[in-house]
MILOGU-876200 format. One record per residue: z, x, y of N, C-alpha, C in turn; residue in three letters. Coordinates in pm, whole numbers, padded with zeros to 5 digits, always signed. Atoms other than C-alpha are relative to their C-alpha. Layout:
# residues N
ZXYZXYZXYala
...
END
This chain:
# residues 197
-00101+00070-00080+14795+14346+11777+00135+00067-00018met
-00132-00063+00002+15133+14502+11866+00105-00105+00035lys
-00099+00108-00014+15428+14270+11822+00141+00056-00008ile
-00140-00035+00004+15793+14323+11905+00078-00114-00064gly
-00082+00099+00070+16037+14143+11676+00141+00004+00053leu
-00135+00013-00057+16356+14026+11846+00075-00097-00089phe
-00075+00084+00093+16585+13898+11571+00130-00047+00064phe
-00131+00044-00047+16892+13688+11642+00031-00143-00041gly
-00043+00138+00022+17092+13373+11599-00044-00089+00116ser
+00037+00074-00122+17003+13270+11958+00085-00127+00008phe
-00099+00107+00011+17317+13059+11965+00090-00010+00124asn
+00139+00035-00028+17209+12984+12235-00079+00120+00054pro
+00083-00095-00072+16915+13182+12371+00047+00000+00146ile
-00048-00007-00139+17006+13307+12720-00087+00095+00082his
+00084-00077-00091+16869+13491+13022-00006+00148-00037met
+00003-00139+00044+16965+13830+12878-00113+00025-00098gly
+00110-00014+00095+16724+13777+12589-00134+00003+00073his
+00129+00013-00071+16446+13678+12828-00026+00118+00090leu
+00017-00118-00087+16506+13966+13070-00044+00120-00084ile
+00039-00111+00087+16483+14214+12783-00144-00018-00050leu
+00138+00025+00044+16166+14049+12653-00099+00035+00111ala
+00089-00033-00112+16011+14078+12998-00010+00151+00020arg
+00002-00146-00010+16110+14445+13012-00099+00059-00101tyr
+00087-00055+00103+15935+14519+12680-00147-00029+00032trp
+00139+00036-00030+15620+14334+12789-00053+00076+00120leu
+00043-00071-00121+15610+14507+13128-00012+00151-00022asn
-00014-00146+00005+15701+14861+13021-00057+00065-00126glu
+00057-00057+00122+15540+14905+12677-00137-00064-00024thr
+00131+00055+00030+15207+14829+12515+00007-00114-00102asp
-00009+00117+00086+15339+14538+12310-00084-00113+00059leu
+00080+00113-00047+15101+14244+12330+00077-00131-00006ser
-00082+00121+00015+15357+13985+12216+00141+00038-00042gln
-00135-00009+00057+15724+13940+12142+00027-00129-00073ile
-00040+00115+00079+15846+13709+11871+00151-00004-00011trp
-00142+00026+00025+16197+13567+11880+00012-00057-00141phe
-00016+00044+00139+16286+13541+11511+00139-00061-00014val
-00128+00072+00004+16557+13276+11485+00051-00002-00143val
-00058-00011+00134+16785+13343+11189+00085-00123-00032ser
-00085+00114+00039+16936+13048+10999+00148+00038+00002pro
-00138-00049-00004+17255+13252+10950-00002+00149-00027his
-00010-00145+00015+17315+13622+11001+00111+00030-00101asn
-00104-00027+00100+17499+13748+10689+00111+00090+00050pro
-00103-00087-00057+17694+13989+10912+00091-00073+00099his
-00078+00076-00098+17837+13710+11130+00058-00126-00061lys
-00059+00128+00042+18063+13408+11089-00090-00113+00047ser
+00082+00115-00040+17887+13072+11097+00083-00105+00074ser
-00093+00096-00060+18185+12906+11270-00054-00086+00112gly
+00047+00075-00116+18027+12805+11601-00152-00003+00007glu
+00145-00006+00004+17666+12812+11490-00059-00140+00013leu
+00074+00126-00012+17452+12527+11619-00102-00006-00113ala
+00097+00013+00108+17202+12390+11371-00123+00084+00029ser
+00122-00077-00018+16889+12594+11312-00103-00081+00078ile
+00095+00085-00073+16687+12298+11443+00028+00005+00150glu
-00035-00005-00143+16878+12297+11774-00032+00136+00059asp
+00025-00135-00053+16849+12674+11812-00149+00028+00015arg
+00145-00014-00013+16475+12664+11748-00052-00077+00121leu
+00043+00080-00116+16429+12385+12003+00035+00074+00129val
-00041-00070-00122+16628+12580+12265-00085+00123+00025met
+00084-00119-00017+16430+12898+12202-00140-00039+00048ala
+00135+00043-00040+16101+12710+12233-00001-00053+00143arg
-00010+00046-00139+16216+12541+12554+00004+00119+00095leu
-00017-00117-00087+16308+12882+12695-00131+00072+00028ala
+00124-00076-00015+15958+13027+12644-00123-00089+00007val
+00110+00099+00002+15747+12713+12682-00118+00041+00087ala
+00108-00036-00091+15546+12859+12971-00034+00148-00006asn
+00024-00144+00013+15521+13216+12842-00088+00026-00122glu
+00091-00014+00115+15211+13274+12625+00021+00126-00082pro
-00017-00126+00074+15313+13627+12525+00131+00006-00078arg
-00123+00007+00079+15646+13521+12375-00007-00122-00091ile
+00002+00108+00098+15658+13315+12057+00136-00010-00068gln
-00120+00023+00079+15939+13167+11852-00042-00014-00145val
+00035+00003+00142+15923+13230+11479+00110-00065-00082ser
-00094+00063+00092+16086+13010+11217-00022+00050-00143asp
+00036-00053+00132+15972+13232+10929+00118+00004-00095ile
-00115-00016+00089+16325+13276+10797+00045-00131-00063glu
-00033+00129+00063+16354+12904+10720-00063-00011-00138leu
+00071+00010+00127+16110+12952+10435+00041+00108-00100ser
-00044-00109+00087+16289+13254+10286+00135-00032-00063leu
-00131+00024+00064+16587+13264+10048+00115+00032+00095pro
-00119-00025-00082+16933+13253+10205+00112+00055-00086arg
+00002-00042-00140+17127+13439+10316-00127+00077+00034pro
+00123-00059-00048+16845+13574+10526+00023+00149+00027ser
-00009-00144-00021+16799+13952+10509-00126+00048+00070tyr
+00110-00047-00082+16580+14136+10757-00113+00059-00083thr
+00105-00064+00080+16396+14333+10489-00093-00105-00062ile
+00085+00106+00057+16272+14008+10330-00097-00053+00106gln
+00084+00049-00109+16143+13886+10666-00110+00100+00032thr
+00098-00102-00032+15971+14216+10737-00111+00007-00105leu
+00100-00003+00107+15799+14218+10399-00094-00120+00008glu
+00083+00120-00012+15678+13861+10450-00096+00011+00117gln
+00086-00018-00117+15543+13943+10796-00112+00100-00028leu
+00101-00101+00033+15365+14253+10669-00109-00058-00089lys
+00096+00063+00092+15202+14047+10396-00086-00103+00072gln
+00073+00108-00068+15104+13759+10626-00091+00051+00112ser
+00078-00054-00112+14971+13978+10911-00027+00148-00026tyr
+00016-00138+00044+14839+14295+10746-00050+00097+00107pro
+00053-00091-00100+14670+14435+11057+00091+00025+00118gly
-00086-00007-00117+14964+14404+11296+00087+00126+00001ala
-00101-00103-00021+15183+14679+11438+00129-00071+00036phe
-00128+00066-00024+15550+14582+11436+00101+00098+00057trp
-00114-00077-00049+15842+14713+11640+00121-00093-00002ala
-00123+00078+00004+16194+14587+11572+00082+00037+00124ile
-00072-00021-00126+16381+14547+11903+00148-00028-00023leu
-00142+00014+00031+16755+14606+11865+00087+00055+00111leu
-00103-00057-00085+17059+14652+12083+00067+00116-00072gly
-00062-00118+00060+17239+14982+12029+00117-00037-00092ala
-00113+00042+00084+17543+14798+11888-00048-00044-00138asp
+00056+00045+00128+17328+14636+11618-00063+00117-00075thr
+00068-00113+00064+17127+14952+11551+00100+00094-00068ala
-00102-00084+00062+17450+15141+11474+00024-00038-00145leu
-00030+00048+00134+17498+14926+11167-00118-00003-00095gly
+00121+00009+00085+17142+14958+11032+00018+00060-00139leu
-00013-00057+00136+17238+15190+10744+00076-00090-00097pro
-00077+00088+00089+17470+14917+10609-00076-00127-00037thr
+00079+00118+00030+17199+14648+10604-00059+00013-00141trp
+00072-00005+00127+17031+14553+10279-00128+00080+00019arg
+00114-00093-00009+16774+14832+10229-00015+00056+00142glu
+00002-00052-00136+16872+14964+10572-00068+00134+00014gly
+00064-00132-00008+16761+15319+10496-00152-00013-00010lys
+00144+00023+00011+16421+15187+10397-00056-00054+00131arg
+00044+00053-00129+16394+14988+10720-00013+00114+00100ile
+00002-00112-00093+16479+15303+10915-00117+00095-00026leu
+00107-00095+00031+16214+15508+10734-00139-00060+00013ser
+00133+00060+00006+15930+15254+10723-00040-00081+00123glu
+00030+00091-00111+15955+15051+11043+00034+00066+00133trp
-00031-00043-00136+15944+15121+11416+00125-00073+00046glu
-00123+00059-00052+16291+15063+11563+00011+00042+00145ile
-00012-00028-00142+16312+15038+11941+00135-00053+00047trp
-00141+00032-00028+16668+15041+12074+00026-00002+00151val
-00039+00010-00140+16799+14923+12410+00153+00018+00011tyr
-00142-00032-00013+17143+15018+12551+00089-00124+00000pro
-00103+00104-00004+17457+14811+12507+00130+00065+00048arg
-00125-00051-00057+17791+14850+12681+00089+00058-00111gln
-00096-00061+00091+18028+15089+12508-00060+00069-00121gly
+00064-00063+00115+17771+15229+12263-00086+00116+00049val
+00079-00117-00036+17637+15582+12300-00127+00005-00084ser
+00127-00011+00072+17271+15617+12211-00002+00124-00090leu
-00008-00121+00082+17362+15959+12068+00060-00027-00138asp
-00067+00032+00126+17556+15787+11788-00089-00075-00098lys
+00088+00081+00083+17256+15601+11649-00044+00077-00125leu
+00050-00067+00120+17126+15673+11298-00122+00084+00032pro
+00115-00087-00021+16875+15957+11284-00118-00049-00084gln
+00120+00044+00071+16526+15837+11196-00120+00034+00086ala
+00119-00043-00073+16181+15961+11290-00064-00113+00079ala
+00067+00112-00064+16065+15613+11385+00094-00082+00088arg
-00094+00067-00090+16371+15516+11588-00017+00060+00140leu
+00026-00043-00138+16304+15531+11962+00097-00072+00093arg
-00095+00062-00094+16557+15471+12239-00067-00022+00135thr
+00049+00035-00134+16488+15312+12576+00121-00009+00094phe
-00122+00001-00082+16786+15419+12791-00017-00068+00135pro
+00025+00062-00130+16618+15278+13103-00012-00152-00008glu
+00008+00146+00015+16602+14924+12960+00121-00065+00065ala
-00115+00065-00066+16822+14674+13146+00111-00028-00099pro
-00116+00028+00083+17171+14647+13006+00061-00131+00051arg
-00045+00133-00040+17258+14278+13022+00128-00032-00076ile
-00129+00024+00065+17626+14228+12951+00034-00149+00003asp
-00017+00144+00013+17590+13859+12876-00012-00032-00147leu
+00004+00031+00142+17664+13714+12536-00002-00150-00022ser
-00001+00141+00038+17609+13384+12361+00143-00048-00018ala
-00141+00037+00014+17982+13387+12282+00059-00042+00134thr
-00049+00032-00135+18060+13390+12655-00051-00137+00043gln
+00058+00129-00039+17825+13096+12712+00066-00114-00077ile
-00067+00104+00080+17978+12896+12426+00142-00023+00050arg
-00136+00015-00050+18325+12964+12562+00004-00073+00134asn
+00008+00074-00126+18226+12846+12909-00019-00149-00027tyr
+00021+00141+00035+18100+12525+12751+00129-00063-00052arg
-00123+00054+00057+18422+12479+12555+00106-00022+00107ala
-00096+00013-00110+18620+12526+12877-00053-00090+00112met
+00064+00091-00095+18390+12279+13058-00037+00070+00131gln
+00049-00075-00115+18260+12549+13291-00153+00001-00002lys
+00146+00003-00012+17903+12568+13417-00064+00119-00070ser
+00081-00108+00056+17641+12771+13230-00132+00014+00076ile
+00120-00010-00083+17383+12734+13505-00030+00146+00032arg
+00053-00134-00024+17174+13050+13558+00025+00097-00115tyr
-00023-00085+00117+17302+13195+13229-00103-00028-00108leu
+00106+00040+00093+17043+13004+13027-00110-00066+00084val
+00104+00071-00074+16706+12862+13134+00040-00146+00024pro
-00043+00135-00037+16740+12523+13303-00031-00102-00109ser
+00034+00095+00107+16561+12342+13018+00099+00012-00116ala
-00099-00021+00106+16806+12496+12770+00134-00058+00042val
-00126+00058-00049+17103+12398+12987-00002-00152-00017glu
+00010+00146+00013+16979+12037+12995+00014-00042-00146arg
-00006+00034+00142+16936+12034+12618+00144+00012-00052tyr
-00138-00021+00045+17285+12175+12556+00090-00114+00049ile
-00083+00106-00056+17442+11917+12787-00032-00135-00064leu
+00039+00129+00059+17243+11626+12647+00049-00014-00144glu
-00040+00002+00141+17329+11720+12287+00149+00023-00019lys
-00143-00028+00012+17690+11810+12363+00032+00123-00082gly
-00020-00120+00081+17651+12151+12202+00109+00090+00058leu
-00100-00102-00033+17934+12407+12205+00115-00053+00085tyr
-00105+00058-00084+18181+12171+12366+00136-00010-00069ala
-00121+00025+00078+18450+12194+12100+00111+00102+00016ser
-00111-00095+00001+18645+12519+12086-00042+00138+00047ser
+00024-00135-00045+18676+12867+12233-00006+00091-00121val
+00015-00092+00113+18560+13144+12000+00016+00144+00047thr
-00008-00142-00030+18605+13519+11981-00125+00068-00054thr
+00124-00068+00043+18313+13765+11947+00009+00043-00146pro
END
């Protein structure tokens, strides 16, 4: 089984995430994609972070009718802060026969060498990188198992933008799946303050 791992806060999950997932499923031989929802990314502020429970619910709502995309809560059972290398080791142990590819935006991939055991991740794991605005794929770390996909859709939509629209009482329709929009509105998520990326 070939599985693509899409790590993130998913705060909230949005159409950009889903469009990229569809690209990977259509254009590669991945059999599944797992959205790995992180309790808290140690490289980001937790200021406007919805609860892990809310973010898991939203992710599951977003892919409810898609059998090839799953939502993983594996990082809830790991020590915090959550480091990618711990998650990868746990997955390798739990699913010894699986092939794994880590799906990263070019902006995130640039920082891989600074991650905990980042050089090891680069040498031992498949890293598949999609383009992001303002980041040259030529600047990425050199690694034999790092592969770029310059033709992947570049979706310049961010969760920060969606949260800011909510804080300004603007519509987020079409930016997130309709079930996620309903959940955000019903729970009153992200309605407090404008944030910066």
